[in-house]
C-alpha positions in Angstrom: 2.1 5.3 3.7 2.8 4.3 0.1 2.1 6.9 -2.5 2.3 9.8 -0.2 5.8 10.9 -1.1 5.3 11.3 -4.9 6.5 7.7 -5.4 4.4 4.8 -6.2 0.6 5.3 -6.0 -1.1 3.2 -3.2 -4.3 2.6 -5.1 -4.6 0.8 -8.5 -8.0 0.3 -10.0 -8.0 -3.2 -11.5 -10.4 -4.2 -14.3 -11.0 -7.3 -16.4 -12.1 -7.2 -20.0 -13.5 -9.7 -22.4 -11.1 -8.2 -25.0 -8.2 -6.8 -23.0 -6.2 -6.1 -26.1 -8.9 -3.8 -27.5 -9.2 -2.1 -24.0 -5.4 -1.4 -24.0 -5.7 0.1 -27.5 -8.6 2.3 -26.5 -7.1 3.4 -23.2 -3.7 4.3 -24.9 -5.0 5.8 -28.1 -8.2 7.6 -27.0 -7.5 8.3 -23.3 -3.7 8.9 -23.4 -2.5 6.1 -21.1 1.0 4.7 -21.6 1.8 1.0 -21.4 4.1 0.3 -18.5 3.9 -3.5 -18.9 1.8 -6.1 -20.7 2.2 -9.8 -20.0 0.4 -12.2 -22.4 -0.2 -15.9 -22.7 -0.5 -17.5 -26.1 -1.9 -20.7 -24.7 -5.3 -21.5 -26.3 -7.0 -20.1 -29.3 -6.5 -16.4 -28.5 -3.9 -14.3 -26.8 -4.8 -13.7 -23.2 -3.6 -10.6 -21.3 -2.5 -12.0 -18.0 -1.6 -8.6 -16.5 -1.1 -5.1 -17.8 -0.2 -1.8 -16.2 -1.2 1.4 -17.9 0.0 4.8 -16.6 -1.6 8.2 -16.6 0.2 11.0 -14.8 1.4 9.6 -11.4 -1.3 7.0 -11.3 -1.9 3.6 -12.9 -4.6 1.1 -13.7 -4.1 -2.7 -13.9 -6.1 -4.9 -16.2 -6.3 -8.3 -17.7 -8.4 -10.7 -19.7 -11.6 -12.2 -18.3 -11.7 -16.0 -18.2 -8.0 -16.5 -17.6 -8.6 -18.4 -14.3 -7.5 -17.8 -10.8 -9.1 -16.3 -7.7 -9.4 -12.7 -8.9 -10.9 -13.8 -12.3 -13.5 -15.9 -10.4 -14.3 -13.2 -8.0 -14.8 -10.7 -10.8 -16.9 -13.0 -13.0 -20.2 -11.4 -12.3 -18.9 -7.9 -11.3 -20.5 -5.0 -13.2 -18.7 -2.1 -14.8 -16.5 0.1 -12.7 -15.9 3.8 -12.6 -12.5 5.4 -12.5 -11.6 9.1 -12.1 -8.4 10.4 -13.6 -6.8 13.8 -13.1 -5.7 15.5 -16.3 -4.2 19.0 -16.8 -6.1 20.0 -20.0 -9.6 18.5 -20.0 -10.6 20.0 -23.3 -7.6 18.6 -25.3 -8.0 15.3 -23.5 -11.6 15.2 -24.4 -10.9 16.1 -28.1 -8.4 13.2 -28.2 -11.1 10.8 -26.9 -13.6 12.1 -29.5 -11.0 11.8 -32.3 -10.6 8.1 -31.4 -14.3 7.4 -31.3 -14.8 7.2 -27.6 -18.4 7.3 -26.4 -18.7 10.6 -24.5 -21.4 10.6 -21.8 -20.8 14.2 -20.6 -18.8 16.8 -22.5 -16.3 19.0 -20.6 -18.3 20.8 -18.0 -17.4 23.3 -15.2 -18.5 21.9 -11.9 -19.7 23.9 -8.9 -16.7 22.7 -6.8 -14.2 24.2 -9.3 -13.3 21.2 -11.4 -13.7 20.8 -15.1 -14.7 17.2 -16.1 -15.9 15.0 -18.8 -17.1 11.5 -18.8 -16.8 8.6 -21.2 -17.7 4.9 -21.5 -15.1 2.4 -22.6 -15.8 -0.5 -25.0 -17.0 -2.8 -22.2 -19.1 -0.4 -20.2 -16.7 1.0 -17.6 -17.1 4.7 -16.9 -14.0 6.9 -17.1 -14.2 10.5 -15.7 -11.3 12.9 -16.6 -11.0 16.2 -14.8 -9.0 18.8 -12.9 -10.2 17.9 -9.4 -7.3 16.5 -7.5 -8.1 16.1 -3.8 -5.2 16.8 -1.4 -4.7 13.8 0.8 -3.1 14.5 4.1 -0.7 12.3 6.0 
Protein backbone atom coordinates (compact mmCIF):
# COMPACT_ATOMS: atom_id res chain seq x y z
CA UNK A 1 0.00 0.00 0.00
CA UNK A 2 1.36 3.44 -0.92
CA UNK A 3 2.47 5.59 1.98
CA UNK A 4 2.98 2.72 4.41
CA UNK A 5 6.77 2.48 4.05
CA UNK A 6 7.70 6.06 4.92
CA UNK A 7 7.63 7.00 1.23
CA UNK A 8 4.90 8.95 -0.49
CA UNK A 9 1.70 9.58 1.46
CA UNK A 10 -1.34 7.82 0.04
CA UNK A 11 -3.89 10.51 0.93
CA UNK A 12 -3.69 14.15 -0.21
CA UNK A 13 -6.38 16.62 0.85
CA UNK A 14 -7.17 18.74 -2.21
CA UNK A 15 -8.69 22.22 -1.92
CA UNK A 16 -9.70 24.94 -4.36
CA UNK A 17 -9.47 28.62 -3.43
CA UNK A 18 -10.87 31.81 -4.96
CA UNK A 19 -7.42 33.31 -4.25
CA UNK A 20 -5.01 30.37 -4.35
CA UNK A 21 -1.95 32.68 -4.29
CA UNK A 22 -3.10 34.15 -0.95
CA UNK A 23 -3.84 30.64 0.35
CA UNK A 24 -0.31 29.50 -0.52
CA UNK A 25 1.11 32.57 1.25
CA UNK A 26 -0.92 31.90 4.40
CA UNK A 27 -0.22 28.17 4.46
CA UNK A 28 3.53 28.70 4.07
CA UNK A 29 3.96 31.79 6.25
CA UNK A 30 1.45 31.17 9.05
CA UNK A 31 1.21 27.39 9.10
CA UNK A 32 4.75 26.40 8.09
CA UNK A 33 4.06 24.46 4.89
CA UNK A 34 6.77 24.35 2.22
CA UNK A 35 6.09 24.72 -1.49
CA UNK A 36 6.91 21.51 -3.35
CA UNK A 37 5.53 22.77 -6.66
CA UNK A 38 3.30 25.52 -8.02
CA UNK A 39 2.06 25.53 -11.61
CA UNK A 40 0.43 28.74 -12.80
CA UNK A 41 -1.30 29.97 -15.92
CA UNK A 42 -1.15 33.62 -16.95
CA UNK A 43 -4.01 33.27 -19.43
CA UNK A 44 -6.72 35.80 -18.65
CA UNK A 45 -6.73 38.86 -16.42
CA UNK A 46 -5.29 37.15 -13.31
CA UNK A 47 -2.75 34.45 -12.60
CA UNK A 48 -4.43 31.11 -11.99
CA UNK A 49 -2.86 28.39 -9.85
CA UNK A 50 -3.49 25.29 -11.92
CA UNK A 51 -1.95 22.96 -9.32
CA UNK A 52 0.18 23.35 -6.21
CA UNK A 53 1.62 20.90 -3.73
CA UNK A 54 2.54 22.06 -0.23
CA UNK A 55 4.39 19.82 2.19
CA UNK A 56 4.20 19.55 5.98
CA UNK A 57 6.22 16.78 7.60
CA UNK A 58 5.71 13.59 5.57
CA UNK A 59 2.31 14.72 4.27
CA UNK A 60 1.11 17.11 1.62
CA UNK A 61 -1.91 19.05 0.47
CA UNK A 62 -2.75 19.87 -3.14
CA UNK A 63 -4.57 23.05 -4.09
CA UNK A 64 -5.51 25.25 -7.00
CA UNK A 65 -7.64 28.18 -8.11
CA UNK A 66 -11.42 27.99 -8.32
CA UNK A 67 -12.84 28.71 -11.76
CA UNK A 68 -9.99 27.21 -13.77
CA UNK A 69 -12.26 24.73 -15.53
CA UNK A 70 -12.21 20.97 -15.73
CA UNK A 71 -14.08 18.14 -14.06
CA UNK A 72 -12.63 18.66 -10.54
CA UNK A 73 -13.30 22.41 -10.60
CA UNK A 74 -16.89 21.75 -11.69
CA UNK A 75 -17.40 19.07 -9.03
CA UNK A 76 -16.05 21.36 -6.31
CA UNK A 77 -18.04 24.42 -7.41
CA UNK A 78 -20.59 24.27 -4.60
CA UNK A 79 -18.48 22.35 -2.08
CA UNK A 80 -18.22 23.87 1.36
CA UNK A 81 -15.11 24.40 3.42
CA UNK A 82 -13.07 21.36 4.35
CA UNK A 83 -11.20 20.36 7.49
CA UNK A 84 -7.66 19.00 7.53
CA UNK A 85 -5.67 17.63 10.49
CA UNK A 86 -1.88 18.03 10.43
CA UNK A 87 0.52 16.38 12.88
CA UNK A 88 3.18 18.73 14.27
CA UNK A 89 5.85 18.13 16.91
CA UNK A 90 5.58 21.41 18.83
CA UNK A 91 1.97 22.61 18.95
CA UNK A 92 2.71 25.72 21.00
CA UNK A 93 5.43 27.12 18.73
CA UNK A 94 3.38 26.22 15.64
CA UNK A 95 0.40 28.05 17.16
CA UNK A 96 2.55 31.08 17.97
CA UNK A 97 3.75 31.23 14.35
CA UNK A 98 0.12 31.18 13.15
CA UNK A 99 -0.81 33.94 15.62
CA UNK A 100 2.21 36.02 14.55
CA UNK A 101 0.97 35.84 10.95
CA UNK A 102 -2.59 36.86 11.82
CA UNK A 103 -4.31 33.49 11.42
CA UNK A 104 -7.81 33.24 12.88
CA UNK A 105 -7.47 30.89 15.84
CA UNK A 106 -10.64 28.97 16.72
CA UNK A 107 -9.17 26.97 19.61
CA UNK A 108 -5.87 27.70 21.36
CA UNK A 109 -3.47 24.84 22.18
CA UNK A 110 -5.48 22.46 24.32
CA UNK A 111 -4.61 19.14 25.97
CA UNK A 112 -7.15 16.52 24.88
CA UNK A 113 -8.44 13.58 26.95
CA UNK A 114 -6.91 11.11 24.47
CA UNK A 115 -3.39 12.48 25.03
CA UNK A 116 -3.03 14.89 22.12
CA UNK A 117 -2.34 18.61 22.26
CA UNK A 118 -4.15 20.47 19.47
CA UNK A 119 -5.14 23.88 18.22
CA UNK A 120 -7.55 24.87 15.46
CA UNK A 121 -7.49 27.71 12.92
CA UNK A 122 -9.53 28.92 9.96
CA UNK A 123 -7.84 29.88 6.71
CA UNK A 124 -8.73 32.91 4.58
CA UNK A 125 -11.51 31.02 2.76
CA UNK A 126 -13.12 29.21 5.67
CA UNK A 127 -11.33 25.85 5.68
CA UNK A 128 -10.56 24.51 9.15
CA UNK A 129 -6.99 23.42 9.92
CA UNK A 130 -6.27 21.46 13.09
CA UNK A 131 -2.66 21.00 14.18
CA UNK A 132 -1.73 18.58 16.92
CA UNK A 133 0.37 15.76 18.27
CA UNK A 134 -2.13 12.95 17.65
CA UNK A 135 -0.66 10.62 15.02
CA UNK A 136 -2.69 7.44 14.67
CA UNK A 137 -0.70 4.34 13.89
CA UNK A 138 -1.98 2.74 10.73
CA UNK A 139 -1.38 -0.98 10.47
CA UNK A 140 -0.72 -2.91 7.28
